[in-house]
Structure formats: C-alpha cells, structure tokens
N, C-alpha and C positions, 0 to 999 in steps of 0.2 A: 363565668359567674356574672360578669358585667353585661354580657349579651342577654342573659336571662332576666336580670334586673331591668335592663332597657326595654325588653319586650313586655314585662309586666306594667311598667309605667306607660308604655305605648297604648296598652288597652285602656288604661284610665284616661289617657289624653283623648282618645277617639270618642270616649263617652262624654267628656266634659268640655273640650275646647271648641266645640261647634258654637257655643254661645259666646260669640265675640261681642265687643262693645260697640261695634258698628251696626248699622241697619243692613241686614243681608239683602242681596239682590237676587231675584228669582233667576235660576240658571236656565237659559233657553234650551239647554241640552238635557234637562232633567227628564228621565224616563223611569218607568218602573224597573228597579234594579233586578237583575236576573236572579231567580231563586236557584238556578243551577250554577252555583259558584264552586268551581273545582277546589278540592282540598289541596292546599299548598303546604308541603312539609318543610319549607324553608321560608318562614314568614319575614316580613320587612323589618328592618331596624332603621328608623329615621334618626332625627336629632335628639330623641328622648333618651335621657340618661338616668342616673341614680336619683337625681333630685331636680326639681323644677322650682326656680325662684322667680316670683313675679314682683315687678315694681309697679306701684299704684300711684295714680294722681290724687289730688285732694278730694275727688269725688268717689274714690274707690275703684276707678276704672284701671284695668291692666294696660300699661303703656309700654312695658318691656319685660322680656323673659330671659333668664339666663339658665343654661343647662349644659350637659355634657353629652357626647356621642361616642360610640365606638367607631373605629376606622373601618371603612369599606373601600375596596377598589371599585373601579368602574364595572368590571366584570361581575363582582358580587352584587352590585346594585341592579344590574340588568337581570340577575337571577331572582330578584325580589320585587321588582316594580310591577305595576299592573298595566300601565299604558306607556307607549312610546309613539310620538307623533311628530310630524313636521307641520308647523302651524304659523300663521301670521297673527301678530298682536293687532287687534282691531279697536280696542277700547280699554281705558282704565275706568272701571265702573265703581270702585270704592277706593278711597285713599284717605287714611287718617293717621293719627300718631302711632297706632299699633299695627294696622292691617292694610294691605293693598290687595285688590282683586282685579286680575287682568282677564279680559275676554279674548279668546283666541278662536280663529277660524281654521279648522283642521284641513290641511291640503292632502296629507298622506298619513295613514295610520299603519304602524308596523306591528303593534300588538295592543290588545285591549278590546273592550266591548264597543261595538259600533253605536254611535249616537247620531244626532242630526247634523253634526259637523261643527258645533260650537261647544266650547268648554271654558270653564272659569278656573284659573290657577290662583291660589291664595298664597301670599307671602306675608309673614308677620315679623315684628320687631323682636327677634330672638337671637341672642348672643350664644354661640356654640363654641365649646372647647372640646377638641377631639382627644380622647384618652391616649396617654403615653406618646403624644406627639407635640410638636410646636404649632399645630394648625389651629387657627382661630378665625371665625367669620361670623357675620350677622346675616340672617336669611335675606334681609333687604339690601344686602350688597349686590344681589342680582336684580338688575333693573331692565325691564323690557320696554322697548320703544314702539309706539303705535306705527304701523306700517312696515315693521321689520319682521323677518321670518326666522324662526328658531326651531331647533330640535328640542323636544321636551321629554324628559324621562320622569314619570310621575307615579304617585300613589293615588288611587281613587278611594275616597272615604264615603261610606254610605251610612246614614243614620236617619231614623224617623224624626229626630230632634233638630236636624238641619233643615234650612229652607230649601236646600238643593244638595246634590252631590258636590263634594269638594275635591279638587285635585291639588296636590302639593308636590314640591320637589322631592323626588324619591329618597335622596340622601346626598350628603356632601355638598349641597348648594351648587349643583351643576349648572353650567351656563354654556350653551352651544349656539352661537350665531351662525346661521346656515351659510351666510356669504363669506364667513371668515373663521373657519374651524380652528385655525392656528391660534385664535384668541380665546379659545374655550378655557374655562376654569373649573376647578373642583377643589373642595376643602380650602378655598381661599388662595390657591396657588394654580399653576399651570395644570390643565387637565392631563397633560401627557406625563406628569409625575405619578399618576395614579392608574395607569393602564399599560398593558404590554404593546398597545398600538404605537407605531413609530411616530415621532414628533413631526415627521415630514408629511404625514397623511393629509390628503385634501378631503373635500366633502365626500367625494365618491368612495374613497377608501374608508373613511369614517363610517359611512352608511353601510357599506358592504360588511364591515367588521361587526357593526352593531347588530345587523340582521342575523349574521352567523351565530353570534352569542345568544340572541333571543331564541333562536330555533333549537338551542340545546335544552330548553325548558319544556317539559312535557305537560305538567299540570300547573298552569299559571292561574292564580286567583284573579278573578275579574274585578274584585273590589275588596276592601277591608271594612268590616263592620257587620251590620245585620240588615238584611233586606226587609222591606215593609210593604204594606198594601198602599199603592198610590190611588187606586180607585176610591171614589167618595160615596158610592152607593152602599147602603147598609148590608145588602145580601152578600156582596163580595167581601166586605170587611169581616163579616161573621164567618164566611166560608174559609177564609185564609188565616184566621186567627188560630193560635195554638190553644188559647184559653178564652172562654167567655164566662164571666163570673159576676156575682153580686158581692160587693165588698163594703166595708166600713173603714174610713180613714182613721187610723190610730195615732199616727204621728207624722210630722213633716220635718225634714232637716235639710240643711244646705249641702250642695254637692261641691262647694269650693268657691273661692273668691272670684274666679273667672266665669262661673256659670250663673247667668242672670235670668235665664228663660225657663228654668224648671227646678224642681226640688225633689228630693228622694222621699217617697211616701211609704210608710208601713201600712199594709192593707190586711185587715182581718177578713178572711173569706167566709161569707155568710151563705152562699149558694153557688153551685157549679153547674153550668148548662152545657159546657163543652170543655174537654181537656182533662189532663191527669193532675189534679190538684185537690187537696183535701179540704173539706168544709171544716172550719174552726182553726185552720192553720193561719200563720202570718207570713206574708211574703212582701218583698220590697220591689218597688218600681219607680223610676223617675217619671213624674207627671208635670206637664206644662204649668208654669207659675200661675197661681190664682185660679186654677181650674177647679180645684176641690177644696173643701174645708174639713178640718179635723172634726170628727164625729159624724160627718155626713156619709150617707150611703149612696152608692153609684153602681152602675153596670159598666164593666170594663172589658176590653178585648186586649189580650196580651200575647207577646212572643216570649217563649222560654229560651233564654240564652245560657242557662246553667246556674250561675251564681245568683242572678236576679232575673226579674222579668223586665221587659221594655214594652212600650206601647206598640201595637201591631199596625197602627195607621195614624195619620194625623188626627183623625176624629176617632178616638178610642174610648172616650169617657162619655157616658150617657146618663141622663136622669132616670131614676127608678120608675118614673111615670111611663117610660117607654118599654117596660119589661114585657108586657103582653105582645107588643109589636115584635120585639126581638125574639121572643120564644116562638112566634109564628114562623120565622125564617129557619129556626133550628129543628123543626119537626121533620 
C-alpha cells in the first residue's frame, strides 16, 4: 500500500516540482525527448512518500521539504532507474537555500538515452525518513566536487513545463566516488549495507556487478513524464499535438505552493480542429502563469495524458487572430 501511495505522490511531484524557486539554467544536453519510451512495468519509487511537508521562508518560497520513502536495495534501484553513467562534475550552475544543480560531463554511459555528453543533476533540501527503518538523510548530504568523477544512478524527468530535462538521484541518496568505491553511501549509511555486493569490491567489481544487474532489465523507460514538441515551427507543433482546439478560459487555480510558473486552467471547448475531444466539454490543463486570462478565448495545442491535458509544446497557446493560419496547416 505504501508503494502505491508513494507512486501516486510521485506523479504529482513530477507535475509540480519543476517550478523551483531558483532561476533554471538551460540544460546543454536538452534534446527532443524520445517519443518511443518503452513501457516499464516496474516504475520508479524515489523519496516521495505519503505526505510532503514544505517549509517556507517569509516570502513564501520553499526552503525545505520533509517526506518519507520506501526502502529499496541497490538492486531494486537499478531495476527502476533510467540512466547510469560515469561522469565528471564540471560546474555548480545553481546553488541556493533549496536547490543545487550540478553540471556533469559524461565519460561512460551504461544505460539511458544518448545525449551530447552533458547533463544536469538536481539536488534539493529534502529530509527523508525511510519507512520501518532507522535511516534518515537529506538529499543535500550528497555533495559533488568540481573536477571529481562519480558513478551516477539517475532518474530522468521530462516535462514541457521544465526549462530542461532534470536528472535526480534515483533513490536512497546514493553516492559513488569513482576513485574510492569503498566510501560509497546509500540511505545515509554504507552502500554495502544495501546490496549483496561484497564490501571488499573495488571499482572494477562494482562496475561489473552494476552492468550485470542493468542487463537483467528488458524494457527500461528512457524517462519519466510526458514527451513534448521541442521544435518551434508551427507546422511541427500542430502535426505532433494530440488536440488542437479553440477554448475559453473558465477558471484558473493554484497547483500548490511550490508551483510558481503555471496554474491549472479549466478550458471550455468551443471548437475542435484536431483530436478526440467534444465541443462544449470542459477539460483541465496547466498553462504558464499570466499567459491567459479568465474569459479569454485562445487556440491551444494539447497532449492527452489521461486524467488531464498538458501543453504539447513550449508555445502551445495562440491568439484567435491566428486561427486562419492554423487551419491552413491542418487542411
């Protein structure tokens, strides 16, 4: 039951936590996320638990989070992660009270989608208590030093609402310094407390074992979240959208205290130019803050994710004055 609850909260987290209080930095590795994302029947369980409690500063900014996590062994994490790499930390690109973003240059990739060799790993000020154990840690207990090389076991998060793809520690706050594997940690204690790998293992043995475990997984997800159109030309945006419609904004509401860049909008569907959606129906979609006004009419391109819709591209909201232009592409 706890794992089910954790997974449900994880879905909410992926939708909301991209809007951090820092100014995001464009990820040099950002590419169009693969639309061929294998279905993974064993989804990830990160630090998200039954409840997320945010601590705010005097300006309402999130400065600390407390939550719970289920316990996972190293082998279980390898079954759920999207990326495993050996990489050098080359820069700390964001560091504030809540969030640190590290830029890594990838030397070797053992699983995951190929990028241009750079990726950003995000660490946030989150206190974690592991269910039914004495394990406690904060995500920022793991500190990477510029110039040092590490093994990284990651989850890649994809969302149109993020400035870039985000990579996070897959679970258990794992820390693997390549030059000193014996000092590796997980769940705030020695890594070797959480794996069948012998504590005498050196880097070669660690890597060999990790690759063996990774190869047991047949259908590994390349990312978690929803792919979107990176291209900025209108013809591609329209071609790749599930829905193209004319809508009226009925209501706007908050997505939570940590979400500052978008709001949940209720859309009354006035006309449908593409997709399986009924005229006269009301649907919900997060839209970037201050992009639309209640009562206003707009043309939108959307992706259907089941319970709600999301924007299909960064530029997915258009003035009705462009209706004739948009219709010309859809003929």
